[in-house]
Phi, psi and omega in degrees: 000139180270128178270165180293339185256011179294130183294148177260126179274125180255150178227162175233091184299153183297330184281010174260026185297334180263005179269164176305151184298336182279358185293130177225170177235085184303327175213156186309124176084355185248095183277144175235143176233132183061026181081008182241121176300132181296328178297325178292322177299317180297318180293322184282318187251356182081174179231155353296155178212140173265138177240125183242124179276106184300316181295326178295317178299312182298317181295324179290326173299316181294324178300318178293319179299320181286322181289328182237066186295334182261001183258164171264122182256121179249126174284129181279102189297338183297336180295316175186135179217133168208175185297322179296320179296320175302314182297314180298316181300314181295317181295329181272004172086015177267154169271187181232143172245117182240161185235007183199164175298326180296310178298319182296313182294321178299317181295311185291320179289346173276349177110008181284135181296121184296333181291347177260019181244138175245131177254127170216176184154150185282342182214078181284133180280162174306323178294321178302310183291319180298317180295318180299317180288321180295321183272351177078045180299147185297307180219151172241129180268116180281131186242349179208154182301325183295336180290336186296307181294319179299315182291317179300319179294321180292325178291322181087160186296334182258004182269182181206134178214130173283137180225159169234168177239128176277120182249154180250115184275355181076041181237127179267118179206144179140162187282347183202149184300334181281352179237027174256120187236010181263004182257166186279358186252032178222180195278348188268144165076183182237130188290136171284319188297320185265003175090356181298322180297314180297320180296317180296320180297320177299321179293322179296321181295342177275356180253100186297337180278352177254124179256111180281115183258342181174185180249147180241138182214118178236119189277332184152200183231157180059045177272126184247003180243144178285332190305316180300325179293323179293319177298320179296318178302313182299316184288321181288321176295325174301318176295319178301321179296319179294323178294325177292319180295320186279321189236358186066025187270127174243113184268130185274354185225146173223117181258115180267010178065207181228237180085017185289120187287145177234163178272130176263339179225152179305135179093347179285155181280145174230158179291134177279104186293321179297315178296320179301310183298314183295314187283325176294318179300315180294317181296318180295318179297314181294317182296319180291322178297318180295329181270354182072031182245150170291152181284121179287160175288132182276141174235136175230156188228070177285140175231290180306317185290343177273312190254337184304303183290351180273353186249148175228138172256130181245128180237159172250136179289130178257328184203150172234123187227131175259126179229107184063235180270002185252146172244123180253129177250111184264133181243174188272017173229211179149216188292345176285335177250352174206090180278357190297319177300321180289325182281316190237359183070029181293142181246135181242172179234078180292159184219139173290132177229164176092345176203159177265143178231131176263001182289148175295155178278159178212152179288130177224163173244120179273121184239161179268186186263004190268161188276058177216134176295335179276005179281075183240126179268325181203113183267136172053058177250151180274119177223160180305139184286352179260022176304141183214161177305140183100340177294159176252136173242135177246134180247114179282172179057049184245018184277339186244138174059030170257282180297325182294337179252008184294154183235177177259024184302134181062011177053042180274346181085139181282147185289163175278165174242129176243154175245140176240143179193130174052042175084005181237145176240140178219155182276129175259313180229122184283163178294140175286124186260169175297327176298320177300316181293320180294322182297330180282341184269092193258357185238160175233000000 
């Protein structure tokens, strides 16, 4: 007979390699993260629901601090932002990289020091710039020539603002063509090859209220090789050498952006952070020595690699349908809470949770509830063949670019975000309700 106090033996199966480090299986099929069973989170907060492991986020922040002890590490807020995330980032000693007045105001009103925030974006609105200047943002990254005069005018003749220039090194890197930003054929930055970057820098130097502190370079996203970063260092230091020759300019900062690739499924490649730190540091030192320049302070901007592996999305199965040779498992979320499969063809590894199944696995396609044939969350994945309505599916590596890219399609409302830590779960962002949607609809 089992007593109420009989200890539960927990295990961590090998196929949970892409899950948070705290993930355990207290009983067969019942996964827990941060000491909280995911099925309990689903019952308490409803589905779909995002679960964020606070300790995993914090540990990943510390990993970056340790790997880059002499660099400034900025968390890229576009991956995911809420007040708790701002708080964790600040406590762990990271700065912030924001792309809008909304991200900036949320951070500052949560108590984040504005001088540790960098604002960038290819098309900053007047509100973006006004908010940045009003709140005292640390640096603004100039992305186009037209921003120079606009920013100088907004700062005023007696004002002062630190700026950087985003340059394009002409390097193709990233997991998909839509997330490669280091080449000359996309909307970001100013090209080194055609001279636009040098021309913009000369114009900035003519504006005494703008202090140019360095160059910014972001190659793309989901980069799993160190080599593109080394090539970028060489090309950007080459530009720094030309600026010194032409203007006597010595820039104290170099921002290499982020884009550090992570594994979404077991066995996938991820960027080796230790190797990145060691080899970038060596390359930067050697390149500057060859150019006769002092080594600038390095800045990096990880986003996905900090929060992505810390998040799980939990869905409830609504229907199981066999069509020809295919089995479709429809869940209560979809492309409105995760557009990435439709945008980039991203593949996930969902898992049945909340019950144990002895049934053999079979290939199924997990689809969403939305009125699009492309609303697919996971194509041709192996799941138990006895899946049925009411079951729970958990999708790991769901912390980045899910809620931040969520939409209002079909007016289903965006899911809530919960945090788990030390056996407790708490609500960070509540579910978007029909009342929320109705309040925005003010006309007839």
